[in-house]
C-alpha positions as CSV (number, residue, x, y, z in Angstrom):
1,X,-13.2,-30.6,-1.7
2,X,-14.2,-27.2,-3.1
3,X,-14.5,-24.1,-0.8
4,X,-16.0,-20.8,-1.7
5,X,-14.1,-17.7,-1.0
6,X,-16.0,-15.3,1.3
7,X,-15.4,-11.7,2.3
8,X,-13.7,-12.9,5.5
9,X,-11.0,-14.6,3.4
10,X,-10.2,-11.4,1.5
11,X,-10.2,-9.3,4.6
12,X,-7.9,-11.8,6.4
13,X,-5.4,-11.6,3.5
14,X,-5.8,-7.8,3.4
15,X,-5.2,-7.5,7.2
16,X,-2.2,-9.8,6.9
17,X,-0.6,-7.7,4.1
18,X,-1.3,-4.5,6.1
19,X,0.3,-6.0,9.2
20,X,3.4,-7.0,7.3
21,X,3.6,-3.5,5.8
22,X,3.2,-1.8,9.1
23,X,5.8,-4.1,10.7
24,X,8.2,-3.2,7.9
25,X,7.6,0.5,8.3
26,X,8.2,0.4,12.1
27,X,11.1,-2.0,12.1
28,X,13.2,-1.3,9.1
29,X,15.8,1.5,8.7
30,X,16.2,1.6,4.9
31,X,14.2,4.3,3.2
32,X,13.5,2.2,0.1
33,X,12.2,-0.8,2.2
34,X,10.0,1.6,4.2
35,X,8.7,3.0,1.0
36,X,7.9,-0.5,-0.4
37,X,6.1,-1.4,2.9
38,X,4.0,1.7,2.6
39,X,3.0,0.6,-0.9
40,X,2.2,-2.8,0.5
41,X,-0.1,-1.2,3.0
42,X,-1.8,0.8,0.2
43,X,-2.3,-2.4,-1.7
44,X,-3.9,-4.1,1.3
45,X,-6.4,-1.2,1.6
46,X,-7.1,-1.6,-2.2
47,X,-7.7,-5.3,-1.7
48,X,-10.3,-4.7,1.0
49,X,-11.9,-2.0,-1.0
50,X,-12.4,-4.3,-4.0
51,X,-13.6,-7.1,-1.7
52,X,-16.2,-4.9,-0.1
53,X,-17.3,-3.7,-3.5
54,X,-17.6,-7.2,-4.9
55,X,-19.5,-8.7,-2.0
56,X,-21.9,-5.7,-1.7
57,X,-24.6,-7.0,-4.1
58,X,-28.0,-5.7,-5.0
59,X,-30.4,-8.2,-6.4
60,X,-27.5,-10.5,-7.2
61,X,-25.5,-7.8,-9.1
62,X,-22.3,-6.6,-7.5
63,X,-21.8,-2.9,-6.8
64,X,-18.7,-1.7,-8.7
65,X,-18.4,1.7,-7.2
66,X,-15.4,0.6,-5.0
67,X,-13.6,-0.9,-8.0
68,X,-14.0,2.3,-10.0
69,X,-12.6,4.2,-7.0
70,X,-9.7,1.8,-7.1
71,X,-8.5,3.2,-10.4
72,X,-8.3,6.7,-8.9
73,X,-6.4,5.3,-5.9
74,X,-3.9,3.6,-8.3
75,X,-3.4,6.8,-10.2
76,X,-2.6,8.7,-7.0
77,X,-0.3,5.9,-5.9
78,X,1.6,6.1,-9.2
79,X,2.2,9.8,-8.6
80,X,3.2,9.1,-5.1
81,X,5.8,6.6,-6.2
82,X,7.3,9.0,-8.7
83,X,7.6,11.8,-6.1
84,X,8.7,9.5,-3.3
85,X,11.4,7.9,-5.4
86,X,12.6,11.3,-6.5
87,X,12.9,12.4,-2.9
88,X,14.8,9.2,-2.0
89,X,17.2,9.6,-4.9
90,X,17.8,13.3,-3.9
91,X,18.5,12.3,-0.3
92,X,20.8,9.5,-1.5
93,X,22.8,11.9,-3.7
94,X,23.2,14.5,-1.0
95,X,23.9,12.2,2.0
96,X,25.0,8.9,0.2
97,X,22.9,6.8,2.5
98,X,19.4,5.5,2.7
99,X,19.5,4.9,6.4
100,X,16.6,6.6,8.3
101,X,18.8,7.5,11.3
102,X,21.2,9.5,9.1
103,X,18.4,11.6,7.7
104,X,17.5,13.7,10.6
105,X,16.7,17.0,8.9
106,X,15.8,18.4,5.5
107,X,18.9,20.7,5.5
108,X,21.5,19.7,3.0
């Protein structure tokens, strides 16, 4: 039995990934895990963007504007990862912990 993937399938997976990421951000205490969950939420948004782009057809031809925008989002996410990990490493070196409750201020 062969089933065709629809926009609803992609949006369901995207929503599920976003919910898992949001739960991780709200429930976890480790900065690295929170950072990974934020990236998971960004990936879920990217998946929905590509799905909307793919299923938005004009005369049977998909509109690839959303997929082109995805490359810019990935570039910004790569810069965010570099800056975010640098901040986490700096906090770990100064405080020797990655627990969110121990990082209450930006003072060293």
